[in-house]
C-alpha positions as CSV (number, residue, x, y, z in Angstrom):
1,M,14.1,-14.4,-1.9
2,E,12.3,-11.9,-4.1
3,G,9.1,-10.7,-2.4
4,R,9.9,-12.3,1.0
5,V,10.1,-10.4,4.3
6,V,12.9,-11.2,6.7
7,L,13.2,-10.1,10.4
8,I,16.7,-10.3,12.0
9,T,17.3,-9.5,15.6
10,G,20.7,-8.0,16.6
11,G,21.2,-6.9,13.0
12,G,23.3,-3.9,13.5
13,A,26.7,-5.6,13.4
14,G,28.5,-8.9,12.8
15,I,26.6,-11.9,11.7
16,G,23.2,-10.2,11.7
17,R,24.5,-7.4,9.5
18,A,26.1,-9.8,7.0
19,A,22.9,-11.8,6.8
20,A,20.8,-8.7,6.3
21,L,22.9,-7.6,3.3
22,R,22.8,-11.1,1.8
23,F,19.0,-11.4,2.1
24,A,18.6,-7.9,0.6
25,A,20.9,-8.7,-2.3
26,L,18.7,-11.7,-3.1
27,G,15.6,-9.4,-3.3
28,A,14.1,-9.8,0.2
29,Q,12.7,-6.9,2.3
30,V,14.7,-7.0,5.5
31,V,13.9,-5.5,8.9
32,V,16.7,-5.6,11.5
33,T,16.4,-4.9,15.2
34,G,18.9,-3.7,17.9
35,R,19.4,-1.1,20.6
36,R,22.1,1.0,18.8
37,E,20.3,3.3,16.4
38,A,23.5,4.7,14.7
39,A,24.6,1.2,13.7
40,L,21.1,0.3,12.4
41,Q,20.9,3.6,10.4
42,A,24.2,2.9,8.9
43,L,23.1,-0.5,7.7
44,S,19.8,0.7,6.4
45,A,21.6,3.3,4.3
46,E,23.5,0.6,2.5
47,S,20.3,-0.9,0.9
48,P,16.8,0.4,0.1
49,R,15.6,-3.1,1.0
50,I,16.8,-2.8,4.7
51,S,14.9,-0.9,7.4
52,Y,15.1,-1.2,11.2
53,V,13.2,-1.2,14.4
54,L,14.8,-0.1,17.7
55,A,14.1,-3.0,20.1
56,D,15.5,-5.0,22.9
57,A,15.5,-8.7,22.0
58,S,14.8,-9.7,25.6
59,S,11.6,-7.5,26.0
60,A,8.1,-9.0,25.7
61,D,6.6,-5.7,24.7
62,D,9.3,-5.1,22.1
63,A,8.7,-8.6,20.6
64,A,5.0,-7.9,19.9
65,R,5.7,-4.3,18.7
66,T,8.5,-5.4,16.4
67,V,6.4,-8.0,14.6
68,S,3.5,-5.6,14.3
69,E,5.9,-3.0,12.7
70,V,7.2,-5.5,10.2
71,V,3.7,-6.6,9.1
72,Q,2.5,-3.0,8.9
73,R,5.4,-2.0,6.6
74,H,5.4,-5.1,4.4
75,G,2.1,-6.9,4.9
76,R,3.7,-10.3,5.7
77,L,6.6,-12.1,7.5
78,D,8.3,-15.0,5.9
79,V,11.6,-15.5,7.9
80,L,12.5,-14.9,11.5
81,V,16.3,-15.0,12.3
82,N,16.9,-15.0,16.1
83,N,20.4,-13.7,16.0
84,A,20.7,-11.4,19.0
85,G,22.8,-12.9,21.8
86,A,24.2,-12.3,25.2
87,G,27.0,-14.0,27.1
88,A,29.7,-13.7,29.7
89,I,32.8,-15.6,30.8
90,L,31.3,-16.5,34.1
91,P,32.9,-19.0,36.4
92,L,30.4,-20.8,38.6
93,A,31.9,-19.3,41.8
94,Q,31.1,-15.8,40.4
95,A,27.6,-16.4,38.9
96,G,25.0,-14.0,40.2
97,L,21.3,-13.9,39.7
98,Q,21.2,-10.9,37.4
99,Q,24.1,-12.1,35.2
100,V,22.4,-15.5,34.7
101,R,19.0,-13.9,34.1
102,D,20.4,-11.5,31.5
103,I,22.0,-14.4,29.5
104,F,18.8,-16.4,29.5
105,A,16.5,-13.4,28.8
106,T,18.3,-12.7,25.5
107,N,19.2,-16.2,24.4
108,V,16.2,-18.2,25.4
109,I,13.2,-16.1,26.5
110,G,13.7,-13.4,23.7
111,P,13.6,-15.9,20.8
112,S,10.6,-17.6,22.3
113,L,8.6,-14.4,22.7
114,L,9.5,-13.2,19.2
115,A,8.6,-16.6,17.6
116,T,5.3,-16.6,19.4
117,A,4.5,-13.1,18.2
118,A,5.6,-14.0,14.6
119,L,3.9,-17.4,14.5
120,P,0.5,-16.5,12.9
121,H,2.4,-14.7,10.1
122,L,5.0,-17.5,9.6
123,K,2.2,-20.0,9.4
124,A,0.4,-17.9,6.8
125,A,3.6,-17.7,4.7
126,R,4.7,-21.3,5.4
127,G,7.9,-19.6,6.4
128,A,11.0,-20.4,8.4
129,I,12.8,-19.7,11.6
130,V,16.6,-19.7,11.9
131,N,18.0,-19.6,15.4
132,I,21.7,-18.6,15.9
133,S,23.4,-20.9,18.4
134,S,27.0,-21.5,19.2
135,T,29.5,-24.4,19.2
136,F,29.2,-24.2,22.9
137,G,25.5,-25.1,22.7
138,H,26.8,-28.7,22.4
139,K,30.4,-28.5,23.5
140,A,31.5,-28.1,27.1
141,A,33.8,-25.3,28.2
142,P,34.9,-24.0,31.5
143,A,33.5,-20.6,32.7
144,L,30.9,-20.7,29.9
145,S,28.3,-22.9,31.7
146,H,25.4,-20.4,31.6
147,Y,26.1,-19.1,28.1
148,A,26.5,-22.7,26.9
149,A,23.3,-23.9,28.7
150,S,21.3,-21.0,27.1
151,K,22.5,-22.0,23.6
152,A,21.8,-25.7,24.4
153,A,18.3,-24.7,25.3
154,L,17.9,-22.8,22.0
155,E,19.1,-25.8,20.0
156,H,16.6,-28.0,21.7
157,M,13.8,-25.5,21.2
158,T,14.8,-25.6,17.6
159,R,14.2,-29.3,17.4
160,C,10.9,-29.1,19.4
161,W,9.5,-26.2,17.4
162,A,10.4,-28.0,14.2
163,L,8.2,-31.0,15.2
164,E,5.5,-28.7,16.5
165,L,5.3,-26.5,13.4
166,A,5.9,-29.0,10.6
167,A,2.2,-29.6,10.0
168,D,1.9,-25.8,9.4
169,G,4.7,-25.9,6.8
170,V,7.0,-23.8,9.1
171,R,10.6,-25.0,9.1
172,V,12.9,-24.4,12.1
173,N,16.6,-24.8,12.0
174,A,19.7,-23.4,13.7
175,V,23.2,-22.4,12.8
176,A,25.8,-23.0,15.6
177,A,28.4,-20.4,15.0
178,G,32.0,-20.9,16.1
179,P,34.3,-18.0,17.1
180,T,33.7,-15.3,14.6
181,E,35.3,-11.9,14.0
182,T,32.6,-9.7,15.5
183,E,32.4,-7.3,18.5
184,F,30.9,-10.1,20.6
185,L,33.9,-10.5,22.9
186,A,34.1,-6.8,23.7
187,E,30.4,-5.9,23.7
188,R,28.7,-9.0,25.0
189,M,31.5,-10.8,26.9
190,H,32.9,-7.5,28.3
191,L,36.5,-8.5,27.9
192,T,39.5,-6.2,27.9
193,P,41.6,-5.8,24.7
194,A,44.3,-8.0,26.3
195,Q,41.8,-10.7,27.2
196,I,40.3,-10.6,23.7
197,E,43.7,-11.1,22.0
198,E,44.4,-14.0,24.4
199,V,41.1,-15.7,23.7
200,K,41.5,-15.2,19.9
201,A,44.9,-16.8,20.0
202,Q,43.6,-19.7,22.0
203,E,40.7,-20.2,19.6
204,R,42.8,-20.1,16.4
205,A,45.0,-22.8,17.9
206,R,42.0,-25.0,18.7
207,I,40.0,-24.6,15.4
208,P,41.0,-27.3,13.0
209,L,40.8,-25.0,10.0
210,G,43.2,-22.6,11.8
211,R,41.2,-19.4,11.8
212,R,38.3,-17.6,13.3
213,G,35.3,-17.2,11.1
214,A,34.1,-14.1,9.2
215,P,30.5,-13.0,9.6
216,D,29.8,-14.1,6.0
217,D,30.9,-17.6,6.8
218,V,27.9,-17.9,9.1
219,A,25.5,-15.6,7.2
220,S,25.6,-17.6,4.1
221,W,24.2,-20.6,5.9
222,I,21.5,-18.5,7.6
223,V,20.3,-17.5,4.1
224,A,20.6,-21.0,2.8
225,L,18.5,-22.5,5.6
226,A,15.9,-19.8,5.1
227,G,15.6,-20.3,1.4
228,P,13.5,-22.5,-0.9
229,E,16.4,-24.9,-1.6
230,A,16.3,-26.0,2.0
231,G,12.6,-26.8,1.8
232,W,13.0,-30.4,3.0
233,I,15.3,-29.5,5.9
234,T,13.9,-28.8,9.4
235,G,14.9,-29.5,13.0
236,Q,18.7,-29.4,12.2
237,V,21.6,-27.6,13.9
238,L,24.3,-26.8,11.4
239,A,27.8,-26.2,12.9
240,A,29.7,-23.4,11.0
241,D,32.8,-23.3,13.2
242,G,35.8,-24.5,11.3
243,G,35.6,-27.9,12.8
244,L,35.8,-26.7,16.4
245,N,32.8,-28.8,17.5
246,I,34.7,-32.0,16.6
247,A,38.1,-31.0,18.0
């Protein structure tokens, strides 16, 4: 990845953070985005190859500004990783307009806006997009209908973009992450500590490999799909979930 420039949304923690460190270790210049500056500062302090832009992944204005910042700093953009995500355990009977809007704004609209803004630069670099989906983008679950539907949309956009951009040499793939040891359940799903422990126990019991993932379990595949060895792979959704999608 020497000389390449990578943009990762939601890079301050979890999978995005792990991916940023992996890309940087391989020689890439990495720009991460997020809304919590302290976390972004802490990450950028770990490597001179990592910098950040404060940005909301669901904002149209922030999408254009972020891409502009990256190109101003580094002169190009080779890889876009749409990692920022939103979700909620939301039974249908409780689903309100704003909750549904918020999920789709981050998981569907945000990646679309950022990809559109990045497209001229990705075409110039014959680069790659890696979208971060979920096991539940293709596996049904109660009380996750809107989160799951947003990830299903992201997976299908991945396939459609791959066909649309193939002639320009831009590859588009996705990693469908299973339950991973991040702060997602607390910060994005807004669960209490007791609820989190209950969910984690249920997930460990259902995952064939018997454990929840670590951020690096997913990050390694993000880097692999973005790299030159995956040069003949596009339009694919790779499940990194301990076998949960087939259970």
